[in-house]
A tleap script that builds the chain and sets N, CA, C and O, in Angstrom:
source leaprc.protein.ff14SB
mol = sequence {
  NMET LEU ASP GLN GLY THR GLU ALA ASP LEU
  GLY ALA GLN LEU ALA ILE SER PRO ARG HIE
  LEU ARG ARG LEU PHE VAL GLU ASN LEU GLY
  ALA THR PRO GLY GLN LEU ALA GLN SER ARG
  ARG ALA HIE PHE ALA ARG ARG LEU LEU ASP
  ASP THR ASP LEU SER ILE THR ASP VAL GLY
  CYS ALA SER GLY PHE GLY SER LEU GLY GLN
  PHE ASN ARG ALA CYS ARG GLU VAL PHE GLY
  ALA THR PRO ARG GLU LEU ARG ALA ARG ARG
  ARG ARG SER ASP ARG LEU VAL ALA ASP GLY
  ALA ILE ARG LEU ASP ARG SER VAL ALA LEU
  ASP GLN LEU VAL ALA ALA VAL THR ALA VAL
  PRO ALA LEU VAL ALA GLY VAL ALA ARG GLY
  ARG PRO CPRO
}
set mol.1.N position { 8.887 62.957 -39.191 }
set mol.1.CA position { 10.020 62.244 -39.754 }
set mol.1.C position { 10.491 62.894 -41.048 }
set mol.1.O position { 11.692 63.078 -41.243 }
set mol.2.N position { 9.566 63.242 -41.931 }
set mol.2.CA position { 9.975 63.783 -43.229 }
set mol.2.C position { 10.527 65.205 -43.139 }
set mol.2.O position { 11.136 65.691 -44.092 }
set mol.3.N position { 10.323 65.872 -42.012 }
set mol.3.CA position { 10.919 67.197 -41.858 }
set mol.3.C position { 12.425 67.092 -41.661 }
set mol.3.O position { 13.159 68.031 -41.968 }
set mol.4.N position { 12.890 65.949 -41.148 }
set mol.4.CA position { 14.315 65.764 -40.932 }
set mol.4.C position { 14.960 64.903 -42.011 }
set mol.4.O position { 16.185 64.910 -42.140 }
set mol.5.N position { 14.182 64.169 -42.784 }
set mol.5.CA position { 14.745 63.271 -43.781 }
set mol.5.C position { 13.902 63.248 -45.039 }
set mol.5.O position { 13.089 64.140 -45.284 }
set mol.6.N position { 14.111 62.214 -45.827 }
set mol.6.CA position { 13.407 62.078 -47.096 }
set mol.6.C position { 12.561 60.816 -47.082 }
set mol.6.O position { 12.630 60.013 -46.151 }
set mol.7.N position { 11.768 60.658 -48.121 }
set mol.7.CA position { 10.997 59.427 -48.275 }
set mol.7.C position { 11.939 58.233 -48.353 }
set mol.7.O position { 11.630 57.159 -47.837 }
set mol.8.N position { 13.090 58.419 -48.997 }
set mol.8.CA position { 14.074 57.331 -49.105 }
set mol.8.C position { 14.595 56.937 -47.727 }
set mol.8.O position { 14.775 55.752 -47.448 }
set mol.9.N position { 14.840 57.931 -46.857 }
set mol.9.CA position { 15.304 57.645 -45.490 }
set mol.9.C position { 14.244 56.858 -44.719 }
set mol.9.O position { 14.558 55.876 -44.045 }
set mol.10.N position { 12.993 57.295 -44.822 }
set mol.10.CA position { 11.905 56.602 -44.128 }
set mol.10.C position { 11.741 55.186 -44.670 }
set mol.10.O position { 11.566 54.240 -43.902 }
set mol.11.N position { 11.798 55.041 -45.985 }
set mol.11.CA position { 11.711 53.721 -46.598 }
set mol.11.C position { 12.824 52.806 -46.121 }
set mol.11.O position { 12.586 51.632 -45.837 }
set mol.12.N position { 14.031 53.331 -46.032 }
set mol.12.CA position { 15.172 52.528 -45.577 }
set mol.12.C position { 14.966 52.065 -44.136 }
set mol.12.O position { 15.283 50.925 -43.794 }
set mol.13.N position { 14.433 52.955 -43.290 }
set mol.13.CA position { 14.169 52.571 -41.898 }
set mol.13.C position { 13.123 51.461 -41.819 }
set mol.13.O position { 13.173 50.616 -40.926 }
set mol.14.N position { 12.178 51.470 -42.757 }
set mol.14.CA position { 11.121 50.458 -42.764 }
set mol.14.C position { 11.460 49.266 -43.643 }
set mol.14.O position { 10.662 48.336 -43.760 }
set mol.15.N position { 12.631 49.284 -44.261 }
set mol.15.CA position { 13.106 48.217 -45.152 }
set mol.15.C position { 12.186 48.022 -46.360 }
set mol.15.O position { 11.912 46.896 -46.775 }
set mol.16.N position { 11.714 49.149 -46.915 }
set mol.16.CA position { 10.934 49.108 -48.159 }
set mol.16.C position { 11.437 50.219 -49.074 }
set mol.16.O position { 12.070 51.172 -48.619 }
set mol.17.N position { 11.156 50.089 -50.346 }
set mol.17.CA position { 11.620 51.097 -51.299 }
set mol.17.C position { 10.793 52.378 -51.154 }
set mol.17.O position { 9.651 52.332 -50.697 }
set mol.18.N position { 11.368 53.518 -51.542 }
set mol.18.CA position { 10.618 54.774 -51.498 }
set mol.18.C position { 9.339 54.694 -52.353 }
set mol.18.O position { 8.299 55.235 -51.977 }
set mol.19.N position { 9.430 54.022 -53.486 }
set mol.19.CA position { 8.263 53.888 -54.366 }
set mol.19.C position { 7.151 53.096 -53.667 }
set mol.19.O position { 5.982 53.476 -53.724 }
set mol.20.N position { 7.528 51.989 -53.007 }
set mol.20.CA position { 6.540 51.180 -52.297 }
set mol.20.C position { 5.956 51.971 -51.117 }
set mol.20.O position { 4.762 51.875 -50.835 }
set mol.21.N position { 6.794 52.745 -50.436 }
set mol.21.CA position { 6.338 53.589 -49.338 }
set mol.21.C position { 5.278 54.578 -49.819 }
set mol.21.O position { 4.223 54.720 -49.201 }
set mol.22.N position { 5.573 55.270 -50.947 }
set mol.22.CA position { 4.606 56.225 -51.507 }
set mol.22.C position { 3.307 55.522 -51.874 }
set mol.22.O position { 2.220 56.037 -51.613 }
set mol.23.N position { 3.424 54.337 -52.485 }
set mol.23.CA position { 2.230 53.591 -52.891 }
set mol.23.C position { 1.384 53.229 -51.663 }
set mol.23.O position { 0.161 53.363 -51.690 }
set mol.24.N position { 2.037 52.770 -50.591 }
set mol.24.CA position { 1.305 52.415 -49.374 }
set mol.24.C position { 0.614 53.640 -48.761 }
set mol.24.O position { -0.534 53.562 -48.322 }
set mol.25.N position { 1.319 54.755 -48.737 }
set mol.25.CA position { 0.721 55.978 -48.199 }
set mol.25.C position { -0.504 56.382 -49.012 }
set mol.25.O position { -1.558 56.670 -48.445 }
set mol.26.N position { -0.373 56.404 -50.330 }
set mol.26.CA position { -1.495 56.818 -51.183 }
set mol.26.C position { -2.662 55.844 -51.029 }
set mol.26.O position { -3.819 56.254 -50.948 }
set mol.27.N position { -2.346 54.563 -50.991 }
set mol.27.CA position { -3.370 53.524 -50.873 }
set mol.27.C position { -4.130 53.634 -49.552 }
set mol.27.O position { -5.347 53.454 -49.521 }
set mol.28.N position { -3.420 53.928 -48.461 }
set mol.28.CA position { -4.042 53.917 -47.139 }
set mol.28.C position { -4.439 55.285 -46.605 }
set mol.28.O position { -5.362 55.394 -45.798 }
set mol.29.N position { -3.750 56.325 -47.050 }
set mol.29.CA position { -4.016 57.668 -46.523 }
set mol.29.C position { -4.471 58.659 -47.579 }
set mol.29.O position { -4.951 59.745 -47.254 }
set mol.30.N position { -4.322 58.286 -48.840 }
set mol.30.CA position { -4.753 59.180 -49.912 }
set mol.30.C position { -3.757 60.280 -50.242 }
set mol.30.O position { -4.086 61.209 -50.981 }
set mol.31.N position { -2.555 60.190 -49.710 }
set mol.31.CA position { -1.529 61.211 -49.974 }
set mol.31.C position { -0.151 60.580 -49.826 }
set mol.31.O position { 0.021 59.597 -49.105 }
set mol.32.N position { 0.823 61.155 -50.514 }
set mol.32.CA position { 2.204 60.679 -50.380 }
set mol.32.C position { 2.775 61.165 -49.044 }
set mol.32.O position { 2.207 62.066 -48.426 }
set mol.33.N position { 3.881 60.585 -48.595 }
set mol.33.CA position { 4.498 61.095 -47.363 }
set mol.33.C position { 4.847 62.582 -47.465 }
set mol.33.O position { 4.676 63.326 -46.500 }
set mol.34.N position { 5.330 63.011 -48.622 }
set mol.34.CA position { 5.658 64.424 -48.810 }
set mol.34.C position { 4.429 65.317 -48.724 }
set mol.34.O position { 4.479 66.390 -48.123 }
set mol.35.N position { 3.329 64.881 -49.322 }
set mol.35.CA position { 2.086 65.655 -49.251 }
set mol.35.C position { 1.566 65.733 -47.820 }
set mol.35.O position { 1.081 66.776 -47.381 }
set mol.36.N position { 1.671 64.631 -47.108 }
set mol.36.CA position { 1.236 64.601 -45.721 }
set mol.36.C position { 2.074 65.546 -44.863 }
set mol.36.O position { 1.536 66.271 -44.026 }
set mol.37.N position { 3.391 65.537 -45.071 }
set mol.37.CA position { 4.276 66.437 -44.324 }
set mol.37.C position { 3.960 67.897 -44.654 }
set mol.37.O position { 3.940 68.740 -43.757 }
set mol.38.N position { 3.716 68.202 -45.916 }
set mol.38.CA position { 3.388 69.574 -46.312 }
set mol.38.C position { 2.063 70.005 -45.694 }
set mol.38.O position { 1.934 71.139 -45.232 }
set mol.39.N position { 1.086 69.119 -45.683 }
set mol.39.CA position { -0.205 69.434 -45.083 }
set mol.39.C position { -0.052 69.700 -43.586 }
set mol.39.O position { -0.662 70.626 -43.052 }
set mol.40.N position { 0.760 68.890 -42.913 }
set mol.40.CA position { 0.994 69.090 -41.488 }
set mol.40.C position { 1.638 70.451 -41.235 }
set mol.40.O position { 1.250 71.169 -40.314 }
set mol.41.N position { 2.629 70.799 -42.064 }
set mol.41.CA position { 3.270 72.113 -41.923 }
set mol.41.C position { 2.267 73.240 -42.167 }
set mol.41.O position { 2.263 74.240 -41.449 }
set mol.42.N position { 1.419 73.075 -43.183 }
set mol.42.CA position { 0.423 74.106 -43.490 }
set mol.42.C position { -0.577 74.271 -42.348 }
set mol.42.O position { -0.950 75.396 -42.012 }
set mol.43.N position { -1.015 73.163 -41.749 }
set mol.43.CA position { -1.958 73.263 -40.639 }
set mol.43.C position { -1.311 73.885 -39.402 }
set mol.43.O position { -1.959 74.634 -38.670 }
set mol.44.N position { -0.037 73.576 -39.170 }
set mol.44.CA position { 0.671 74.222 -38.063 }
set mol.44.C position { 0.776 75.727 -38.330 }
set mol.44.O position { 0.569 76.541 -37.430 }
set mol.45.N position { 1.096 76.082 -39.565 }
set mol.45.CA position { 1.183 77.496 -39.935 }
set mol.45.C position { -0.158 78.182 -39.729 }
set mol.45.O position { -0.218 79.318 -39.261 }
set mol.46.N position { -1.233 77.487 -40.080 }
set mol.46.CA position { -2.575 78.050 -39.913 }
set mol.46.C position { -2.841 78.388 -38.452 }
set mol.46.O position { -3.410 79.434 -38.137 }
set mol.47.N position { -2.422 77.492 -37.567 }
set mol.47.CA position { -2.597 77.761 -36.132 }
set mol.47.C position { -1.799 78.998 -35.723 }
set mol.47.O position { -2.287 79.838 -34.968 }
set mol.48.N position { -0.572 79.102 -36.227 }
set mol.48.CA position { 0.244 80.267 -35.896 }
set mol.48.C position { -0.372 81.549 -36.453 }
set mol.48.O position { -0.345 82.589 -35.795 }
set mol.49.N position { -0.920 81.478 -37.654 }
set mol.49.CA position { -1.580 82.655 -38.235 }
set mol.49.C position { -2.780 83.077 -37.395 }
set mol.49.O position { -3.028 84.267 -37.200 }
set mol.50.N position { -3.515 82.093 -36.904 }
set mol.50.CA position { -4.717 82.385 -36.123 }
set mol.50.C position { -4.411 82.820 -34.693 }
set mol.50.O position { -5.082 83.694 -34.143 }
set mol.51.N position { -3.396 82.205 -34.102 }
set mol.51.CA position { -3.190 82.366 -32.665 }
set mol.51.C position { -2.066 83.309 -32.268 }
set mol.51.O position { -1.907 83.614 -31.087 }
set mol.52.N position { -1.276 83.781 -33.246 }
set mol.52.CA position { -0.165 84.669 -32.911 }
set mol.52.C position { -0.191 85.898 -33.810 }
set mol.52.O position { -0.955 85.972 -34.772 }
set mol.53.N position { 0.648 86.842 -33.478 }
set mol.53.CA position { 0.821 88.021 -34.317 }
set mol.53.C position { 2.184 88.006 -35.001 }
set mol.53.O position { 2.693 89.053 -35.401 }
set mol.54.N position { 2.783 86.805 -35.137 }
set mol.54.CA position { 4.038 86.687 -35.882 }
set mol.54.C position { 3.823 87.170 -37.305 }
set mol.54.O position { 2.723 87.055 -37.845 }
set mol.55.N position { 4.863 87.706 -37.910 }
set mol.55.CA position { 4.752 88.111 -39.311 }
set mol.55.C position { 4.537 86.865 -40.169 }
set mol.55.O position { 4.877 85.756 -39.757 }
set mol.56.N position { 3.988 87.047 -41.332 }
set mol.56.CA position { 3.721 85.917 -42.225 }
set mol.56.C position { 5.028 85.219 -42.596 }
set mol.56.O position { 5.067 83.993 -42.697 }
set mol.57.N position { 6.085 85.979 -42.796 }
set mol.57.CA position { 7.395 85.383 -43.094 }
set mol.57.C position { 7.868 84.523 -41.928 }
set mol.57.O position { 8.363 83.416 -42.136 }
set mol.58.N position { 7.719 85.023 -40.705 }
set mol.58.CA position { 8.129 84.259 -39.521 }
set mol.58.C position { 7.286 82.999 -39.354 }
set mol.58.O position { 7.804 81.957 -38.953 }
set mol.59.N position { 6.008 83.084 -39.655 }
set mol.59.CA position { 5.138 81.905 -39.569 }
set mol.59.C position { 5.607 80.844 -40.561 }
set mol.59.O position { 5.686 79.665 -40.217 }
set mol.60.N position { 5.917 81.256 -41.786 }
set mol.60.CA position { 6.401 80.317 -42.793 }
set mol.60.C position { 7.681 79.636 -42.364 }
set mol.60.O position { 7.823 78.423 -42.512 }
set mol.61.N position { 8.621 80.415 -41.829 }
set mol.61.CA position { 9.895 79.844 -41.362 }
set mol.61.C position { 9.672 78.915 -40.178 }
set mol.61.O position { 10.232 77.819 -40.138 }
set mol.62.N position { 8.858 79.341 -39.211 }
set mol.62.CA position { 8.604 78.529 -38.016 }
set mol.62.C position { 7.887 77.231 -38.366 }
set mol.62.O position { 8.000 76.247 -37.635 }
set mol.63.N position { 7.161 77.216 -39.462 }
set mol.63.CA position { 6.403 76.034 -39.874 }
set mol.63.C position { 7.225 75.080 -40.717 }
set mol.63.O position { 6.763 73.990 -41.052 }
set mol.64.N position { 8.438 75.480 -41.063 }
set mol.64.CA position { 9.319 74.582 -41.794 }
set mol.64.C position { 9.331 74.753 -43.303 }
set mol.64.O position { 9.865 73.902 -44.014 }
set mol.65.N position { 8.756 75.828 -43.802 }
set mol.65.CA position { 8.783 76.072 -45.245 }
set mol.65.C position { 10.105 76.730 -45.614 }
set mol.65.O position { 10.609 77.586 -44.888 }
set mol.66.N position { 10.659 76.319 -46.750 }
set mol.66.CA position { 11.954 76.806 -47.178 }
set mol.66.C position { 11.926 78.203 -47.769 }
set mol.66.O position { 12.954 78.878 -47.816 }
set mol.67.N position { 10.755 78.645 -48.222 }
set mol.67.CA position { 10.658 79.980 -48.807 }
set mol.67.C position { 9.232 80.489 -48.645 }
set mol.67.O position { 8.305 79.722 -48.384 }
set mol.68.N position { 9.080 81.789 -48.803 }
set mol.68.CA position { 7.753 82.383 -48.713 }
set mol.68.C position { 6.865 81.898 -49.861 }
set mol.68.O position { 5.662 81.706 -49.683 }
set mol.69.N position { 7.463 81.703 -51.034 }
set mol.69.CA position { 6.702 81.198 -52.180 }
set mol.69.C position { 6.162 79.794 -51.925 }
set mol.69.O position { 5.016 79.492 -52.260 }
set mol.70.N position { 6.990 78.939 -51.332 }
set mol.70.CA position { 6.565 77.582 -51.004 }
set mol.70.C position { 5.434 77.627 -49.967 }
set mol.70.O position { 4.471 76.868 -50.070 }
set mol.71.N position { 5.546 78.490 -48.999 }
set mol.71.CA position { 4.519 78.665 -47.975 }
set mol.71.C position { 3.206 79.124 -48.606 }
set mol.71.O position { 2.145 78.581 -48.299 }
set mol.72.N position { 3.277 80.126 -49.488 }
set mol.72.CA position { 2.068 80.617 -50.163 }
set mol.72.C position { 1.407 79.521 -51.000 }
set mol.72.O position { 0.188 79.356 -50.952 }
set mol.73.N position { 2.204 78.770 -51.765 }
set mol.73.CA position { 1.648 77.685 -52.596 }
set mol.73.C position { 0.972 76.618 -51.740 }
set mol.73.O position { -0.119 76.151 -52.065 }
set mol.74.N position { 1.628 76.239 -50.647 }
set mol.74.CA position { 1.069 75.205 -49.773 }
set mol.74.C position { -0.258 75.668 -49.175 }
set mol.74.O position { -1.210 74.889 -49.118 }
set mol.75.N position { -0.336 76.905 -48.735 }
set mol.75.CA position { -1.589 77.422 -48.164 }
set mol.75.C position { -2.700 77.459 -49.210 }
set mol.75.O position { -3.848 77.127 -48.916 }
set mol.76.N position { -2.351 77.865 -50.432 }
set mol.76.CA position { -3.362 77.882 -51.492 }
set mol.76.C position { -3.864 76.476 -51.797 }
set mol.76.O position { -5.057 76.276 -52.025 }
set mol.77.N position { -2.945 75.492 -51.802 }
set mol.77.CA position { -3.342 74.106 -52.086 }
set mol.77.C position { -4.201 73.524 -50.970 }
set mol.77.O position { -5.207 72.867 -51.237 }
set mol.78.N position { -3.807 73.761 -49.725 }
set mol.78.CA position { -4.500 73.147 -48.597 }
set mol.78.C position { -5.771 73.903 -48.216 }
set mol.78.O position { -6.799 73.281 -47.950 }
set mol.79.N position { -5.714 75.238 -48.186 }
set mol.79.CA position { -6.835 76.035 -47.692 }
set mol.79.C position { -7.553 76.850 -48.762 }
set mol.79.O position { -8.613 77.418 -48.502 }
set mol.80.N position { -6.987 76.908 -49.954 }
set mol.80.CA position { -7.602 77.705 -51.017 }
set mol.80.C position { -7.440 79.202 -50.820 }
set mol.80.O position { -8.192 79.989 -51.395 }
set mol.81.N position { -6.470 79.601 -50.014 }
set mol.81.CA position { -6.247 81.020 -49.745 }
set mol.81.C position { -4.787 81.232 -49.360 }
set mol.81.O position { -4.117 80.309 -48.898 }
set mol.82.N position { -4.304 82.453 -49.555 }
set mol.82.CA position { -2.926 82.793 -49.176 }
set mol.82.C position { -2.865 82.997 -47.660 }
set mol.82.O position { -3.900 83.182 -47.020 }
set mol.83.N position { -1.671 82.965 -47.087 }
set mol.83.CA position { -1.547 83.230 -45.649 }
set mol.83.C position { -2.146 84.588 -45.247 }
set mol.83.O position { -2.777 84.704 -44.196 }
set mol.84.N position { -1.949 85.590 -46.070 }
set mol.84.CA position { -2.512 86.917 -45.764 }
set mol.84.C position { -4.041 86.864 -45.720 }
set mol.84.O position { -4.659 87.466 -44.842 }
set mol.85.N position { -4.648 86.147 -46.666 }
set mol.85.CA position { -6.114 86.012 -46.675 }
set mol.85.C position { -6.598 85.235 -45.453 }
set mol.85.O position { -7.627 85.573 -44.867 }
set mol.86.N position { -5.855 84.192 -45.068 }
set mol.86.CA position { -6.228 83.411 -43.885 }
set mol.86.C position { -6.186 84.272 -42.629 }
set mol.86.O position { -7.086 84.202 -41.793 }
set mol.87.N position { -5.149 85.076 -42.498 }
set mol.87.CA position { -5.043 85.946 -41.327 }
set mol.87.C position { -6.150 86.990 -41.337 }
set mol.87.O position { -6.684 87.321 -40.279 }
set mol.88.N position { -6.503 87.510 -42.492 }
set mol.88.CA position { -7.581 88.507 -42.567 }
set mol.88.C position { -8.907 87.894 -42.134 }
set mol.88.O position { -9.709 88.567 -41.487 }
set mol.89.N position { -9.152 86.650 -42.471 }
set mol.89.CA position { -10.382 85.966 -42.039 }
set mol.89.C position { -10.428 85.882 -40.521 }
set mol.89.O position { -11.473 86.090 -39.905 }
set mol.90.N position { -9.286 85.577 -39.929 }
set mol.90.CA position { -9.231 85.466 -38.474 }
set mol.90.C position { -9.602 86.786 -37.835 }
set mol.90.O position { -10.330 86.820 -36.842 }
set mol.91.N position { -9.112 87.851 -38.390 }
set mol.91.CA position { -9.348 89.153 -37.783 }
set mol.91.C position { -10.763 89.654 -38.011 }
set mol.91.O position { -11.273 90.444 -37.218 }
set mol.92.N position { -11.409 89.202 -39.092 }
set mol.92.CA position { -12.779 89.650 -39.361 }
set mol.92.C position { -13.787 88.943 -38.491 }
set mol.92.O position { -14.739 89.564 -38.018 }
set mol.93.N position { -13.598 87.658 -38.268 }
set mol.93.CA position { -14.599 86.910 -37.506 }
set mol.93.C position { -14.013 85.600 -37.021 }
set mol.93.O position { -12.846 85.291 -37.265 }
set mol.94.N position { -14.818 84.861 -36.351 }
set mol.94.CA position { -14.409 83.551 -35.846 }
set mol.94.C position { -13.927 82.671 -36.981 }
set mol.94.O position { -14.549 82.633 -38.042 }
set mol.95.N position { -12.826 81.964 -36.775 }
set mol.95.CA position { -12.205 81.157 -37.832 }
set mol.95.C position { -13.156 80.129 -38.423 }
set mol.95.O position { -13.230 80.006 -39.645 }
set mol.96.N position { -13.888 79.386 -37.598 }
set mol.96.CA position { -14.768 78.344 -38.128 }
set mol.96.C position { -15.847 78.943 -39.017 }
set mol.96.O position { -16.176 78.384 -40.064 }
set mol.97.N position { -16.387 80.059 -38.609 }
set mol.97.CA position { -17.405 80.703 -39.429 }
set mol.97.C position { -16.779 81.238 -40.710 }
set mol.97.O position { -17.381 81.150 -41.780 }
set mol.98.N position { -15.572 81.793 -40.607 }
set mol.98.CA position { -14.890 82.338 -41.776 }
set mol.98.C position { -14.600 81.249 -42.796 }
set mol.98.O position { -14.596 81.507 -44.000 }
set mol.99.N position { -14.358 80.034 -42.323 }
set mol.99.CA position { -14.062 78.923 -43.230 }
set mol.99.C position { -15.321 78.247 -43.753 }
set mol.99.O position { -15.221 77.286 -44.517 }
set mol.100.N position { -16.492 78.715 -43.367 }
set mol.100.CA position { -17.726 78.152 -43.881 }
set mol.100.C position { -18.308 77.042 -43.032 }
set mol.100.O position { -19.286 76.412 -43.435 }
set mol.101.N position { -17.731 76.783 -41.862 }
set mol.101.CA position { -18.279 75.751 -40.991 }
set mol.101.C position { -19.514 76.280 -40.278 }
set mol.101.O position { -19.736 77.489 -40.212 }
set mol.102.N position { -20.300 75.379 -39.753 }
set mol.102.CA position { -21.500 75.814 -39.044 }
set mol.102.C position { -21.144 76.190 -37.611 }
set mol.102.O position { -20.167 75.688 -37.055 }
set mol.103.N position { -21.915 77.047 -37.036 }
set mol.103.CA position { -21.725 77.443 -35.638 }
set mol.103.C position { -22.727 76.656 -34.810 }
set mol.103.O position { -23.924 76.655 -35.093 }
set mol.104.N position { -22.217 75.986 -33.777 }
set mol.104.CA position { -23.075 75.183 -32.923 }
set mol.104.C position { -23.543 75.993 -31.729 }
set mol.104.O position { -22.814 76.832 -31.200 }
set mol.105.N position { -24.770 75.728 -31.315 }
set mol.105.CA position { -25.270 76.292 -30.075 }
set mol.105.C position { -24.593 75.511 -28.959 }
set mol.105.O position { -24.838 74.315 -28.797 }
set mol.106.N position { -23.749 76.175 -28.196 }
set mol.106.CA position { -22.938 75.475 -27.194 }
set mol.106.C position { -23.789 74.751 -26.162 }
set mol.106.O position { -23.400 73.680 -25.697 }
set mol.107.N position { -24.938 75.304 -25.791 }
set mol.107.CA position { -25.759 74.648 -24.776 }
set mol.107.C position { -26.315 73.330 -25.299 }
set mol.107.O position { -26.402 72.355 -24.552 }
set mol.108.N position { -26.695 73.291 -26.582 }
set mol.108.CA position { -27.192 72.044 -27.173 }
set mol.108.C position { -26.059 71.036 -27.262 }
set mol.108.O position { -26.244 69.869 -26.917 }
set mol.109.N position { -24.893 71.463 -27.718 }
set mol.109.CA position { -23.746 70.566 -27.829 }
set mol.109.C position { -23.347 70.032 -26.457 }
set mol.109.O position { -23.013 68.854 -26.324 }
set mol.110.N position { -23.380 70.882 -25.444 }
set mol.110.CA position { -23.035 70.452 -24.093 }
set mol.110.C position { -24.042 69.430 -23.585 }
set mol.110.O position { -23.652 68.426 -22.989 }
set mol.111.N position { -25.339 69.670 -23.811 }
set mol.111.CA position { -26.365 68.711 -23.391 }
set mol.111.C position { -26.149 67.353 -24.050 }
set mol.111.O position { -26.287 66.320 -23.396 }
set mol.112.N position { -25.811 67.347 -25.339 }
set mol.112.CA position { -25.575 66.094 -26.054 }
set mol.112.C position { -24.339 65.392 -25.509 }
set mol.112.O position { -24.333 64.168 -25.379 }
set mol.113.N position { -23.296 66.147 -25.190 }
set mol.113.CA position { -22.079 65.573 -24.629 }
set mol.113.C position { -22.356 64.952 -23.256 }
set mol.113.O position { -21.906 63.841 -22.975 }
set mol.114.N position { -23.084 65.657 -22.416 }
set mol.114.CA position { -23.420 65.138 -21.092 }
set mol.114.C position { -24.236 63.855 -21.219 }
set mol.114.O position { -23.978 62.892 -20.498 }
set mol.115.N position { -25.215 63.823 -22.122 }
set mol.115.CA position { -26.027 62.619 -22.327 }
set mol.115.C position { -25.169 61.447 -22.789 }
set mol.115.O position { -25.364 60.319 -22.336 }
set mol.116.N position { -24.224 61.705 -23.683 }
set mol.116.CA position { -23.360 60.638 -24.190 }
set mol.116.C position { -22.447 60.103 -23.092 }
set mol.116.O position { -22.274 58.892 -22.960 }
set mol.117.N position { -21.861 61.008 -22.302 }
set mol.117.CA position { -20.960 60.586 -21.229 }
set mol.117.C position { -21.739 59.836 -20.152 }
set mol.117.O position { -21.229 58.868 -19.589 }
set mol.118.N position { -22.953 60.262 -19.859 }
set mol.118.CA position { -23.784 59.598 -18.863 }
set mol.118.C position { -24.142 58.181 -19.294 }
set mol.118.O position { -24.286 57.303 -18.444 }
set mol.119.N position { -24.288 57.943 -20.578 }
set mol.119.CA position { -24.664 56.623 -21.088 }
set mol.119.C position { -23.502 55.641 -21.096 }
set mol.119.O position { -23.732 54.435 -21.184 }
set mol.120.N position { -22.262 56.115 -21.007 }
set mol.120.CA position { -21.092 55.232 -21.122 }
set mol.120.C position { -21.055 54.156 -20.042 }
set mol.120.O position { -20.844 52.993 -20.382 }
set mol.121.N position { -21.252 54.477 -18.737 }
set mol.121.CA position { -21.186 53.404 -17.737 }
set mol.121.C position { -22.201 52.286 -17.989 }
set mol.121.O position { -21.870 51.111 -17.828 }
set mol.122.N position { -23.418 52.631 -18.376 }
set mol.122.CA position { -24.432 51.612 -18.652 }
set mol.122.C position { -24.029 50.781 -19.858 }
set mol.122.O position { -24.233 49.567 -19.863 }
set mol.123.N position { -23.471 51.399 -20.865 }
set mol.123.CA position { -23.031 50.693 -22.047 }
set mol.123.C position { -21.891 49.745 -21.705 }
set mol.123.O position { -21.887 48.598 -22.151 }
set mol.124.N position { -20.926 50.206 -20.922 }
set mol.124.CA position { -19.798 49.369 -20.518 }
set mol.124.C position { -20.279 48.200 -19.668 }
set mol.124.O position { -19.818 47.073 -19.851 }
set mol.125.N position { -21.203 48.454 -18.741 }
set mol.125.CA position { -21.732 47.392 -17.891 }
set mol.125.C position { -22.468 46.346 -18.722 }
set mol.125.O position { -22.346 45.149 -18.461 }
set mol.126.N position { -23.227 46.787 -19.716 }
set mol.126.CA position { -23.935 45.848 -20.589 }
set mol.126.C position { -22.981 44.991 -21.394 }
set mol.126.O position { -23.212 43.792 -21.547 }
set mol.127.N position { -21.929 45.570 -21.906 }
set mol.127.CA position { -20.946 44.820 -22.683 }
set mol.127.C position { -20.213 43.844 -21.771 }
set mol.127.O position { -19.929 42.716 -22.172 }
set mol.128.N position { -19.905 44.270 -20.544 }
set mol.128.CA position { -19.221 43.394 -19.598 }
set mol.128.C position { -20.072 42.172 -19.252 }
set mol.128.O position { -19.533 41.102 -18.970 }
set mol.129.N position { -21.395 42.324 -19.273 }
set mol.129.CA position { -22.298 41.207 -18.977 }
set mol.129.C position { -22.599 40.364 -20.226 }
set mol.129.O position { -23.372 39.407 -20.178 }
set mol.130.N position { -21.980 40.738 -21.316 }
set mol.130.CA position { -22.189 39.967 -22.559 }
set mol.130.C position { -23.364 40.405 -23.397 }
set mol.130.O position { -23.739 39.722 -24.350 }
set mol.131.N position { -23.958 41.554 -23.051 }
set mol.131.CA position { -25.057 42.086 -23.852 }
set mol.131.C position { -24.517 43.064 -24.885 }
set mol.131.O position { -23.703 43.925 -24.552 }
set mol.132.N position { -24.952 42.945 -26.112 }
set mol.132.CA position { -24.471 43.899 -27.135 }
set mol.132.C position { -25.023 45.288 -26.844 }
set mol.132.O position { -26.079 45.427 -26.227 }
set mol.133.N position { -24.314 46.302 -27.286 }
set mol.133.CA position { -24.772 47.698 -27.054 }
set mol.133.C position { -26.050 48.001 -27.793 }
set mol.133.O position { -26.563 49.116 -27.707 }
savepdb mol mol.pdb
quit
């Protein structure tokens, strides 16, 4: 919504003031509508940086940033790195590892997923009979 309009437009649609809208967003989401929209654009740009070979300028434009400077600032705020640094991480190694996340053993994760999915029918049947999980 905020990519096509302003906080005032969104507030008007919801019949509340822009100030009250910002307060509700911060209170419930921890960010203003503008910050949330910028974060969404930055995360979309991150996907484009990781998954395509578009130029950094094209990624910024495709993500909805008005200028390369705005794109660079947003990436630094959200990811702590410039778009060029983010792309270099992708090319050096797996993105999750490059960002400091842990690498899971897929066989262990798959076993845990299978166990959880297998338990769902019994859990649903117990709840249907009035027994707590």
